[in-house]
C-alpha positions in Angstrom: -13.3 22.4 25.0 -14.1 24.4 21.9 -11.0 26.5 22.3 -8.8 23.4 22.6 -10.3 22.0 19.4 -9.8 25.2 17.5 -6.2 25.4 18.6 -5.6 21.8 17.6 -7.2 22.3 14.2 -4.9 25.3 13.5 -1.7 23.6 14.4 -1.1 21.8 11.0 -1.5 25.2 9.2 0.9 26.9 11.6 3.5 24.2 11.2 3.4 24.3 7.5 3.7 28.1 7.6 6.8 27.9 9.8 8.4 25.3 7.5 7.7 27.4 4.4 9.2 30.5 6.0 12.4 28.7 6.9 12.6 26.9 3.6 12.3 30.2 1.6 15.1 31.8 3.7 17.3 28.8 3.5 17.0 28.3 -0.2 17.4 32.0 -1.1 20.4 32.5 1.2 22.3 29.4 -0.1 21.6 30.3 -3.7 23.0 33.7 -3.1 26.2 32.3 -1.6 26.9 29.8 -4.4 26.1 32.4 -7.0 28.6 34.8 -5.4 31.6 32.4 -5.5 34.0 33.6 -8.3 34.2 31.1 -11.2 32.3 28.5 -9.3 30.8 25.7 -11.4 27.0 25.0 -11.2 27.1 21.2 -11.6 27.2 19.3 -8.4 30.0 17.0 -9.1 32.3 19.8 -10.4 31.3 22.0 -7.4 32.3 19.2 -5.0 35.8 19.2 -6.6 36.0 23.0 -6.7 35.0 23.4 -3.0 36.8 20.2 -1.9 33.6 18.9 -0.3 32.0 15.4 -0.3 30.3 14.7 -3.6 27.1 13.4 -2.0 26.9 16.6 0.0 27.3 18.7 -3.1 24.6 16.7 -5.0 22.1 17.1 -2.1 22.8 20.8 -1.7 22.5 21.7 -5.3 19.5 19.5 -5.7 17.8 21.1 -2.8 18.3 24.7 -3.8 17.1 24.0 -7.3 13.6 23.2 -5.9 11.0 25.9 -5.9 8.7 24.6 -3.1 10.1 25.6 0.3 8.7 22.3 1.8 10.7 20.3 -0.8 13.8 22.4 0.0 13.6 21.6 3.7 13.0 17.9 2.9 15.9 17.6 0.5 18.4 19.8 2.3 21.5 18.1 3.8 22.0 18.3 7.5 23.2 21.5 9.2 26.7 20.2 9.7 27.1 19.5 6.0 25.6 22.8 5.0 28.1 24.6 7.3 31.0 22.7 5.8 29.9 23.9 2.3 29.5 27.5 3.6 33.0 27.5 5.1 34.4 26.2 1.8 32.5 28.9 -0.1 33.9 31.6 2.2 37.4 30.3 1.5 36.7 30.6 -2.2 35.8 34.2 -2.0 32.0 34.3 -1.3 30.8 37.5 0.3 31.1 37.2 4.1 27.7 39.0 4.7 26.0 36.5 2.4 27.7 33.6 4.2 26.6 34.9 7.6 23.0 35.4 6.4 23.0 31.8 5.2 24.4 30.6 8.5 21.6 32.3 10.3 19.1 30.5 8.1 20.8 27.2 8.9 20.5 27.9 12.6 16.7 28.6 12.1 16.4 25.4 10.1 18.2 23.4 12.8 15.9 24.9 15.5 12.9 24.1 13.4 13.8 20.5 13.0 14.5 20.1 16.8 11.2 21.8 17.9 8.8 20.3 15.3 10.2 16.9 14.7 12.7 16.2 17.4 14.8 14.4 14.8 15.4 14.8 11.1 13.6 11.5 10.3 10.5 12.7 12.1 10.7 16.1 10.6 10.9 14.6 7.1 7.9 12.5 7.9 5.9 15.6 8.8 6.9 17.2 5.5 5.9 14.0 3.7 2.4 14.4 5.0 2.3 17.8 3.3 3.8 16.8 0.0 2.0 13.8 -1.7 5.0 12.8 -3.9 7.4 12.9 -1.0 5.0 11.1 1.2 4.5 8.3 -1.3 8.3 7.9 -1.6 8.7 7.8 2.2 5.9 5.2 2.6 7.4 3.0 0.0 10.8 3.1 1.6 9.4 2.3 5.0 7.3 -0.5 3.7 10.3 -2.0 1.8 12.3 -2.0 5.1 9.4 -3.7 6.8 9.2 -6.3 4.0 13.0 -7.1 4.3 12.8 -7.4 8.1 9.8 -9.8 8.0 11.3 -11.9 5.3 14.3 -12.4 7.5 12.3 -13.1 10.7 9.6 -15.4 9.1 11.9 -17.1 6.6 9.4 -16.9 3.7 8.2 -14.4 1.1 6.2 -14.1 -2.1 6.8 -12.0 -5.2 3.1 -11.2 -5.6 -0.2 -12.1 -3.9 -3.6 -11.2 -5.1 -7.3 -11.8 -4.9 -9.9 -11.3 -7.6 -13.5 -11.1 -6.4 -16.2 -11.5 -9.0 -19.7 -10.4 -8.0 -22.7 -11.6 -10.0 -26.5 -11.1 -9.3 -27.8 -14.3 -7.8 -30.1 -16.4 -10.0 -32.6 -16.5 -7.2 -33.3 -14.1 -4.4 -32.1 -10.6 -3.7 -28.4 -11.1 -3.1 -25.3 -11.7 -5.2 -23.2 -14.7 -5.7 -19.4 -14.4 -5.8 -16.4 -16.2 -7.1 -12.9 -15.7 -5.6 -9.7 -16.2 -7.4 -6.6 -15.9 -5.2 -2.9 -16.5 -5.9 0.5 -16.6 -4.4 3.2 -16.1 -7.0 6.9 -16.8 -6.5 6.4 -18.2 -2.9 9.7 -19.1 -1.4 10.7 -20.8 1.9 14.1 -19.7 3.1 14.2 -21.5 6.4 12.5 -24.6 7.8 8.8 -23.8 7.8 5.9 -24.4 10.1 2.3 -24.8 9.1 0.8 -21.4 8.0 -2.3 -20.1 6.4 -2.1 -19.2 2.7 -5.8 -18.7 1.9 -9.0 -17.8 3.9 -12.6 -17.4 2.9 -15.1 -15.8 5.3 -18.5 -17.4 4.9 -21.1 -15.1 6.5 -24.4 -14.1 5.0 -25.0 -10.3 4.7 -28.7 -11.1 5.0 -28.2 -11.9 8.7 -30.2 -15.0 8.3 -27.5 -17.6 8.8 -24.2 -18.5 7.3 -23.4 -19.4 3.8 -21.2 -22.1 2.5 -18.1 -22.0 0.3 -17.7 -24.2 -2.7 -15.0 -24.8 -5.3 -15.4 -23.3 -8.8 -17.3 -26.5 -9.8 -19.8 -25.7 -7.0 -18.7 -28.7 -4.9 -18.7 -28.2 -1.1 -15.3 -27.5 0.5 -15.5 -29.9 3.5 -12.4 -32.1 3.4 -8.7 -31.8 2.4 -9.6 -33.6 -0.8 -12.0 -30.8 -1.7 -9.4 -28.0 -1.4 -10.2 -25.3 -4.0 -6.8 -25.5 -5.8 -6.8 -24.6 -9.5 -4.4 -27.4 -10.5 -3.8 -26.3 -14.0 -2.3 -23.1 -12.8 -0.5 -24.3 -9.7 3.2 -25.4 -9.7 3.7 -29.2 -9.7 4.3 -31.1 -7.5 1.6 -29.3 -5.5 2.7 -28.6 -2.0 0.9 -30.5 0.9 -2.1 -28.4 2.0 -4.8 -28.9 4.7 -8.2 -27.5 5.3 -9.2 -25.8 8.6 -12.4 -24.1 9.9 -12.6 -21.4 12.5 -15.9 -19.6 13.4 -17.4 -18.6 10.1 -14.3 -18.9 7.9 -12.5 -21.7 6.1 -8.7 -21.7 5.8 -6.2 -23.5 3.6 -2.8 -24.0 5.2 0.6 -25.1 4.0 1.7 -28.1 6.0 4.9 -28.4 8.0 8.1 -29.0 6.2 11.5 -29.1 7.9 13.3 -28.8 4.6 13.7 -25.2 3.3 12.7 -24.9 -0.3 14.0 -21.7 -1.9 12.6 -22.6 -5.3 9.6 -20.4 -6.2 6.2 -22.0 -6.0 2.9 -20.7 -7.5 -0.4 -21.6 -5.8 -3.8 -20.6 -7.2 -7.2 -21.2 -5.5 -10.7 -20.5 -6.5 -14.0 -20.6 -4.6 -17.7 -19.9 -5.2 -20.0 -18.5 -2.5 -23.7 -18.0 -3.1 -25.6 -15.1 -1.5 -22.4 -13.5 -0.2 -23.2 -9.9 -1.1 -26.3 -7.6 -0.9 -27.7 -6.0 -4.0 -29.4 -3.1 -2.2 -29.0 -1.2 1.0 -30.9 -2.3 4.1 -31.6 -0.3 7.3 -28.6 -2.0 8.9 -26.2 -2.1 6.0 -25.5 0.7 3.6 -22.2 -0.6 2.2 -20.6 -3.8 1.1 -16.8 -4.4 1.0 -14.2 -6.7 -0.4 -11.0 -7.0 1.5 -7.7 -8.8 1.5 -5.2 -9.3 4.4 -1.7 -10.2 3.3 -0.5 -13.1 5.5 3.1 -13.2 4.3 5.7 -10.6 3.2 5.0 -9.7 -0.4 6.7 -7.5 -2.9 3.3 -6.5 -4.3 -0.3 -7.3 -3.6 -3.4 -6.3 -5.5 -7.1 -6.7 -5.3 -9.4 -6.8 -8.4 -13.1 -6.5 -7.9 -15.3 -7.4 -10.9 -18.8 -6.0 -10.5 -21.6 -7.0 -12.8 -23.2 -4.3 -14.8 -26.6 -4.9 -13.3 -25.6 -4.2 -9.7 -24.2 -1.2 -7.7 -24.6 1.4 -10.5 -22.7 4.7 -10.2 -20.6 3.4 -7.4 -17.3 5.1 -6.5 -15.5 2.7 -4.2 -12.9 3.9 -1.8 -10.0 2.0 -0.2 -8.7 2.1 3.4 -6.1 0.0 5.2 -6.7 -1.2 8.8 -4.6 -2.8 11.6 -5.9 -6.2 12.5 -3.8 -7.3 15.5 -5.7 -8.9 18.4 -9.0 -7.6 17.1 -8.8 -9.4 13.8 -10.3 -8.4 10.5 -13.1 -5.9 10.2 -16.5 -7.5 9.8 -18.3 -4.3 9.0 -17.4 -1.6 6.5 -17.3 1.2 9.0 -16.3 -0.4 12.3 -13.1 0.4 14.2 -12.1 3.8 12.7 -9.4 3.9 15.3 -7.6 1.0 13.6 -7.3 2.8 10.2 -3.8 3.4 8.9 -3.4 6.7 7.1 -1.8 5.6 3.8 -1.8 6.7 0.2 -3.7 4.0 -1.6 -6.2 4.4 -4.4 -8.8 2.5 -6.4 -8.6 2.5 -10.2 -11.4 1.7 -12.6 -9.8 -0.4 -15.3 -12.8 -0.6 -17.6 -15.1 -3.5 -18.6 -14.1 -7.1 -19.2 -10.7 -8.6 -19.1 -8.9 -6.8 -21.9 -7.3 -4.2 -19.6 -6.5 -6.3 -16.5 -3.0 -7.5 -17.7 -0.3 -7.0 -15.2 3.5 -7.6 -15.1 3.1 -8.8 -11.5 1.5 -12.1 -12.5 2.2 -13.9 -15.8 -0.8 -14.8 -17.8 -3.1 -13.2 -15.2 -5.8 -12.1 -17.7 -5.9 -15.5 -19.3 -6.3 -17.2 -15.9 -9.1 -14.8 -15.0 -10.9 -15.7 -18.2 -10.6 -19.4 -17.3 -12.2 -18.7 -13.9 -15.1 -16.9 -15.6 -15.5 -19.9 -17.9 -15.5 -22.3 -14.9 -18.3 -20.4 -13.2 -20.2 -19.8 -16.4 -20.3 -16.0 -16.2 -19.8 -13.4 -19.1 -16.6 -11.4 -18.3 -17.4 -8.6 -20.7 -20.4 -7.6 -18.5 -18.2 -6.8 -15.5 -16.5 -3.5 -14.7 -13.2 -3.9 -12.9 -11.7 -2.0 -10.0 -8.1 -2.5 -8.8 -6.0 -1.6 -5.8 -2.3 -2.3 -6.1 0.2 -1.9 -3.2 3.9 -2.3 -3.2 5.3 -4.0 -0.1 1.9 -4.2 1.7 2.0 -4.3 5.5 1.8 -7.8 6.9 -1.6 -8.6 8.4 -3.0 -5.2 7.5 -6.5 -5.4 6.0 -6.9 -3.8 2.6 -10.6 -2.9 2.5 -12.5 -1.7 -0.6 -15.9 -0.2 0.3 -18.9 0.1 -2.1 -22.0 2.1 -1.3 -25.2 0.1 -1.9 -28.0 1.7 -3.8 -31.4 2.1 -2.2 -34.1 -0.3 -3.5 -36.9 1.1 -5.6 
């Protein structure tokens, strides 16, 4: 068992070493060939005319050999067939035959490496993406954009931006913290006849483990009927779409009603709720962390989560973000459960500072002003809150974005 674990642990290092070795040979040999062609231009477009090869091939080839990192060379390099086309053209223009043969040998090794490690060029580039953060970020965004486009077509609706801002304030009585939630869907469009679907959910479970807690609107009125829906009317597009209230287990939901008529015109919906005793102030034997999460329920171009933490709670905290599959198992109810559902993605938490002066965003017009209004509605002082933000382009549908905070020990 120990031997197997050791071999598994060494594989990523061995793979990277193989890629680097091939990348160095490939880059060096191709540079040598191009440099040996008499009177050859160095700019890609001019080189494509000179060698009579495809312009895109020339751009990719020149761009790849200009890179210094052998991993980046392998990732950016054209396919073996294209490289061989360029080498044949280079030989026809007078490049040294020995240099061309050496480059062809490096191409064969590159082709073999792709086949043995990745099985396909796409899988091979994904492996390299895991080793190069900037490449990985670009690959992730491209794949998430493709998923967004597909789900928009399948579901027939989308939003430009969705967000949730969670404000956490020490409770006026007791040990816990109260919270206010401000959520929005901006630029929501229906491209096909729609069915009823959830646009907002609020989990109401007490971290004290002594029973549930109730959600209220920002005026602290109970949310029990459709008439009590926590819509912030002064922000929401008029006429306000028909909405309905639903309850399931320990959560309340607001859903958009059926409408057989597609409405491609953008709609903005904003909701706000207040929940007492929804977070712990200090760690307990059973709970060492608190978390705020958001699960996009519709294809969105961007989603973000802002967490406003009062200066009197959770000092010196450094929150971390993870993304989890929900699927049949639903959202996580504990900050550390189901590690097997975690999706390995590049997402980060940023500390924006204190108050609302630095929370402006191009994703939502007048966002900072709206947040200040929410603070006024609940009667809390915004300048006493530090703000953490997670922003994700094309978030995965129904994947839980979870921001975890370590709780301080009492006393």
